N, C-alpha and C positions, 0 to 999 in steps of 0.2 A: 399311233399314228397322225393326229393332227396335231402334235405339238412337234411333232418332226417338222413339219414344213414350215409350223412355225419359229422354231429356230432358223432355219434353214433362210427363212425372207431377214430376220437380222443378220445374221454371218453371210449374205450377198450384200448388206452395205456398209458392212463391218470391215470388206475384204478389201475396202478402198484406203486411199493411203487417207491418213486425218486431215488433212486442209482441200478439202475435197473444191474444186474449181467452182461447182453450181450444184444449189439442192435445188429443186424442186418438189411441191407435196402440194397436196388439194385434200379438200373433203366437200363432195357434193351430195345436197339430197335427191332419188331415186324419187319421182312422182310421176303416177299413170294414171292416164284419163285423167287426173286432179288431184288424186288420192295420192296422200304418202305412201310408197312403197318400199324402200328400202334406202341404203347410202353406197356410194363409192369412195372410197380413201385411198392415196397412191402417195408414197417416198421416193425417188432417186436423187440418187450422187452424180454426177463427172467430175471423173479429172484423169487424168493421164493417157483420152483417149479412150479412154474404158466409162462405162454404166453400170446401174446398176437400179432395179426400182422394184420394190413391193408394194402388193397393192393387193383392194378386196372391196367385193362386193356384197353385201349381204341385202337380205327381207327384214322391215323392221314392220312394229306396228299391227294393224289388224289382216294388213297382206301375210304378215310374217302365220299369223295363227293360221291362215288360209292355205300359204304357199311358202310352204321353205325353201328358201335357197341359198345358199354359201358361197362363193367362189373367193379362194384364196389363192395369189400365185406369188410368183420372181422370176424374174427375166435381167440378163447380164447378156453384157457384148462391148465391142467395143462402137464407138463416132466415127465415121467418115463422112469423107465429102459429098457424097453422095446421102448422108444419111445413118440410120439405127441397123447395125446388122449382130444380130442377138447371136451369141453361141449356146448359151442353155437356156429353160422354160419348165417350171414345173405348176403344174396346178392344184388345188385340192378342191373336188367339189362333193357338195350335202344338196341332192333334190329332191325332198322330200322324203330324204330320211337313207335314198341312193348314194351311198359314200362310194368314192373313187379316187385317185391320187392318177395323176400321169407326168412322164418329165423327158424332154427330150431335147439334147445335144447336139448340135449342129459342126459340121463338118467341112469347112471351106465353101460358108453360108448355103450348104443343104441343109435339110432338118434330118436327123434318123428314124428310126422308126419309135414310137415312142416305147417308153416304158411304163404300162399299163396294173394299178394292183385297185377293185380285182383283173386279173387277167381277163380278155375276153378276146372275141375270135371277131377278124375282119367284115364289116357289115356292107352291106353291099353295092356303096357307091361309097364308099373309103377310096380316099385318090394316094396314091402311091408316090411314101415322102421322100423318094431319091429325083420324084418330076417337079419338088418345090423350091428347087435354089431358088435365091432371092427373095423367098418370101421374110416377113417378120411376125413373132408371136402375136396370141391380140395383145397382153400388157405393154409390149412393147408399141404398140398402136397403140392403148391407151396414152400413155408416158409422154408418146410423138404427138398426140394429139392437146391430152390436157395439161402438156405446160406450159411457163411464161415463153413467150415467141417476142425475139427481135421484131420490131417495128417494120423493119427495109426483110422480114423475110417469114412474113405471119403467114398461119395458113398456107395457100398452096402447094400440097404438099398429095402426092398420090403415092396411099403402098399398097403393096398387094399380103394377104394374112395368111396362115397355116398355120389350121390349131392341133394340126396331127389326124385329122379325118377330111376336113371343109377346105375351099380355097373361095376368099372372097377378097373382093378391093374395097376402098376406102378410100373415097377423093376427094378433097377441099379445093378450091377456087379463091383469086384472091383476096383480099378484103377490101369492102367500102369500109372507105375510112365516113365520118361525121365531125360535126363544127366540132363538138364535147369531145373529139379525141376517142372516142370511141370506134368501135368496129363490128362489120358482120359477116360474116363468112357463108359460102352457101356450099355445098356437091351433097353427094349421096353414100350410101352403103351398099354394097352389089355384091350378090350370091351369083359364085361364079362355076363352082364347081365340088363335087360331096356330098348333090343332097337329089333328095328321091325327085323322080316327079311332081308328085302333091307338092312337097315348098316349093320348089319351080312360079306350080300354078298357083300357089295362096299367094306367093311374092315375092320377085325377085329384085328389085330394087324399093333402098328407104332412101327419101329425099330428108336432107337434113339440115340444118342452122344455128352455126352459134353465132353469140355473141359475147364480143371482149372488151375491159374497160384496162386504160393506162395504168400500169405499175411499178414504178418509178422509168424506167428507159425500156419498159417492154408493154407490150400487153397479155394479157390475164383473160385463160374465160372464165367466163362467171355464167353461161350458160347454153346448154345443148337442147334443141330440139331434133327430134324424128319423130317416124312415125315404128308403129312393131306390130305382130302378128298379135300383139294384144289391147293395141289401141294406142293413143297417141304415149308417146314418152319425152320426159323435162328434166336434164340432170343442170340441177339447179349449188350453186356451188355456195357455199354457208362463208 
């Protein structure tokens, strides 16, 4: 089953024309409370008004010995004047040995009920996918934020996410440009629905800051800082 998703990740990218108009990729170290905790990698291609992206997050080092975590995902869809519109999303997760796969298709921008393996019943606070039209999947959101940005439209984004159960929102303001050409962006990540009262009480808003540097005629994200329920986290590009 694990290899099935890996093949799907490759096929998602190969399904695009050979001469893609744009390729984005990145490798980030995940640092939690000052300790190297994992890696995030992604690769995406855009061509002909379509996009496909494959990504992976996994724990590494001493953290992996204490807390095994792996997230493999793929997403594809179309690029519109308003942003990215997913048509399919899949994820393969392993949390401390608890493995699961989920696939979610979209119809006219509305996510369909996810197909989950092994099957599970709905949780108390799960949201109805039929009410989540216009949302994007988590991997599309990661790509939208971490890709190289045109200088005149860096950051300044608002995305509403739905992962098949929960609804969240990621908002970034316009960049603050520095004299050396670098930039910073501030925003936040909010829990909106599908969470328990305890989750909302624990924390519902997570402020975040991005650092970017010039890369050819674009701006490239080099660092993301955000507090989490496990402590302050940093994504740092390799």
